[in-house]
N, C-alpha and C positions, 0 to 999 in steps of 0.2 A: 796313512791318512795324511801326513804332512806333504809328502810327494804329490798325492793327489790335489790337495789345496794349492800348491805352487803351481800346479798345470791347470789350474781353473776348475777343478771338478768340485762339485758343492759337497759329495759323499762317494763313498765307496763301501762296498760289501762283498763279502766271499760266501758261494753258496756250493753244496756239494752238486751231485748230477742227477739225484733221485727225483723223476718228475712224471712218476707212473700216473698220477691222479689227473694231472694235467694232461697228460697224453690221451687219456680216457676222455676228457672235457673236449680236447681238440678233436678227437674222433667223431664224436656226435654233433659237433658243430660243422664239421665237413659233410657228414653223411645227411645233414637236414639241407645241406646246399646253401647253408648262409655266408660261404665265401664267395659266391657269386662267380663273376670271370677272373679271379685272383686263381688261376689253376696252379700256380707256383706254389702255393697253400697246400692243395692236395698232393702234389708230386713229392714232396718232401715231409708227408705227414708224420711217419714214424720217427725220422732222424730229427725232427725238430725237439723233440722230448728226449733224445738219447745222445748227448753232446760228445760220447765218445765214438759214436758213428760218424759225425762231422769232422772232428779232429781225434783220431786214434790216440789212445793213452789219457785222454782228458779225464780229470779227477776233480777238479775244482773249476769255477768261472768266477772271475773277479767282475764286478759290476760297477759301473761309474754312472754318477748322476751330473747332468749338465744342464743348469738353468738356462732358458732362453729368451724371456720376456725382453723385448728390446728396451734400451733407454730412448726415453723422449717421444714415445710413440704415442699417437692421439689415442684417447679413449675408445675402446671398441664399440662401445654402445653408440658413440657419435656415428659411425658408419652403418651400423645395423639398423639406427633408427631413419636414416636418410636413404630412402629408395634409389636416390640418383647416385649414392656412391658405391663403390665396389669393395664388397669385405673380402680380405684374404686372411687367412688364418695365421695367427700370431706367428708360428713357428716358420713360415715361408716368407717374411718381411725384409729378411736379411740374407747372407750368405747360406748356400746349402750346408745344412749342418752334417752331412756325411763327411766332409774333407775335413771340417772343424775337428769333429769328435774322434775320426780317425788319426789324425795327427796327434790328437791329445794321448790317445790309448797307446800308440807306438812310442811316445815319447815316456809314457809310465814303465812300459815293457822293456824299454832300453835302461831305464834306471834299474827295475828288478835285475836284469841280467849282468848290470855292471856289479851290484850289490853281491849277487851269487859268486861271480869269479872273484871279486875282492874277498870275499869269505874264504873261499876255497885257497887264494893265494897265501892268506895269512894263517891257514890251519896246517899242521905239521903232518905229513903222510896221508893228507885227504885228496880226493880228486873233485872237480868241479861238477856239480850236478848238470847234466846236459838242460838248458833252458828252452823246453819246447813249448810253444804257444801260438794262438793266432788270434789277432784282433778281429772284431765284428762290431759293424754299425750298421744294424737294418739291411746287412747285405748277405746275409745267408740263413738258412733255416735254423734260427735262434728263438726260443720262447722267452722273450725279454722279460716280459712282465712276472712271469712265473720265477724264473731266476731272480730278479730284483727283489720279488717278495720273500724268497728263500733267504736271499742275502741280507734280509733286514732294512732295505732302504724304503720300503713303505707296504701296503696293501692293497690289494686288487678293489677298485672303488665298484660301484653299481654300474658305472659307465664303461667298465672293463679297463681302464686305464689304473696306472700305480697313482696311489695316493700316499702322501706323507703329511705329519701333523704340521712341519714347520716350513713347508714349501709347496703345499698344494699337489698340483700335476703339470703344471708347465715346465717340463724339462725333457730333455732326451736321455736315453739309455744306450751305453755301450758296453760290450763285454770282451773279457780276454779269457780263451779257453786255455787251461793249462795242465800238465802234469805235475805240478808242484804240490806236495800234500799239507796246503796251507790250512790253518786253524779257520773254520767256517763262523761266520757272524751270525747272530741270533735273530730270528725272523721277529716281527712286531705284531702286536694284535690290531685288527681290524676297528675302525672307528667311524663307520656310515651311520650305524644305528638304524633309525626308521626313516631317515631321511630317504625323500626319493626325488629330490630336486632334479637331478640330471633326466630321469625318466621323463617327468612332466614336461620339461623344457624341450625335449627334443621335437624339431619340427616335423620330421617324418615319422617319428614313432619307432625309429632304429633300435632303441634300447628295448627290446620286447618283454624284457622281464630284469629283474635285477641280476646283472652280472652276465647278461645274456645280448648280444649284438647281433643283429641280423644286417650284415655289411651291404645289402643289395639296398635296403632303404636309409643306408647312411648318407649324408651329404657329401662328408669326404670321400666315399667311394665314388659317389655319382659324378663327382667333379673332377677326380683325379684317377682313380683305377678304371672307371668304366669307359672303353675305347668308343663306344657307339652312342646311338641315340640314347639320350636320357628319357625315360618313361614320362609321358605327360603327365600321368597322375602326381608325379613328384615336382613337376615344373615350378607350379606356383608356391608350393612349401619352402622351394630352395630360397626365394625371394633374392636378394642381391648377395649371395654368398658366391664367389664365382672361384674360389679356390679354396676347398676344406670347409671345415665349420669348427667352431669353439664353445657354443651354445652350452654343452652340458658340463664344459669346464668353467665358463663364465658364472654360471649358478651354482656351483659347488661351493659350500660354505668354507672350505677348507683352502680355497685358493684366495681368501683375503690375506693369507700368508706367503702367497706366491712371490718368489724372489726375483727381482730385476737383475737381468744378467749385465755385467760390466763388460763383455767380450765385444769389440769394436764390430766383429764380423756378423753380429746379429743385428746390428743398428740397423733401421729402416733405410731402404734404398728407393729412389726413384718415387718417394711420397706415395708408397703402396698402401700407406695407413690412411690415406685420405684422398683417394683417386678418384675422379667422375667415370662412372660407367661410359660415357661416350668419348672421353678423352682416351681411356683403354681399348676401345673399340676401333679406333681411328688409326692404330698403330700398323705399320706394315709388319709383313713378316721380316723382313730386317731389322725394324725398329724392335720387335719382340726378341729376337735373337741376341742382338746386342746388349738391350736392357736387362735381359734375364740370363745373361751370361753369368756363371757362378751362383744362379739359384736354383732353389728346388722346384720353383715353377716351371722352368724351361723343358723339364721331363715331360710334361703333357703334351707339348707341341704347341704350334701356332693354332692348328685346326680346332683342337678341343680346348684351347684358351678362347678362341672366337664362340665356339659353342656355348661355354659357360657364361661369356658375357652376354650373349644374345638372349639367354633366358634372364639373365638380371635385368636386362633392358625392358624385356617384356613385363616384368613384373614391376618397374618403376612407375612412378605417377605419371600420368599422361602428360608429353609436352612434345610440341612440334621438331625441337631438338633431338629428343628421342627418336621420333618416327624417321628424321632425316638420316639420323645415323644408321637405323637399321636398313631403309631404303637402299643406302648407298652401298650394301653387301647384299641386295636380294637377289643378285646373280652372280655370286662367290662361286669360283670354280668347285668349292668343295660341296658335294651333297649334304653332307653333315650340317655344315654351316647353314646351307640354304634352308633346309627343314626348319633349323631352330629360328632363323630370322623369319621365316612365314609364319610360325607360331607366335612368335613375339609382336609382329605387325598385327596380328590378329587380337591378340589382349591389348594392343594400345589402341586398337579401333573400337573394341567393346568397351574400353574406358573413356574413350572421347565421346561416343555414342549414349555413356550412361551419364557423362557430365552434361551433355546438351539436353537431356530430356530433363535434368533437374531445373535448368534454366527456363524450360519451357512453360510459360504459364498456365495454369490448371484450366 
């Protein structure tokens, strides 16, 4: 654990690889089609719950927790309550976590390997165990939450994310698959009780029951994973959330204990915690590529970025500047962007008409 703390991890745990119950739950979720267009989930359905099929010889999984709430970020409620602002999930305000987590996990693996070699060198007549491992950061078929729960890092909350009593859920998880017969850490009990705050707050009703998420309704899926048109029935419900959604976490009582990260890479970049929708919508593709360099946001590409912003602008309170921003992209080269801009302009026109009718004397 000392090594983990020195590398910036908040907590480490070790789990075995028995995940049959989680495999059954995953299979039922996939069979119900709740993964939407995330075909990669179905392609490796069995392997996700069988670590030794991903990395032969794996008998233990070291799981690490890395807190990510950025320092000096504006209160998320400020953006959510201002329809002219763009709300971006807290995890994406800074540098792409994949790179940060992967580097730290590799450093931890290097230390373990060095310790193994040193132990062998100091033992008369012994030979070093071959340190076989592989590092994962949301980059392979891994059941992160299930493994973290087995390793005692927390419990699966009703929103399906991992929860811990001393840090809530605002953290990343990463894993090291290994053939070392390490002692496992004990699992912890769940502490959601009768609370259903996350179910009740979800704007689109994506948490269809405790511990059950329909990704097809989830705003994070709709704004990040979905490649095509966002279904119209969800557009108004999305509000100004243009990249991800944190509502189920923000309302969770355990997140009053969420830890602020002291990792500079997670600090807010380009004022994304307090950006105007019109400002972001005015970016050129070159602006997007340069400013989102090293950010998780860049992976959705400029087209989907504009799609999401168009929905946000359609949901904003009426304003001439909002209409002007949308009108400037009315003839965008992308059919996807044009469709969402047209929808947003219709929404703004309805708001203008409603405002005018309220001013008309009876």
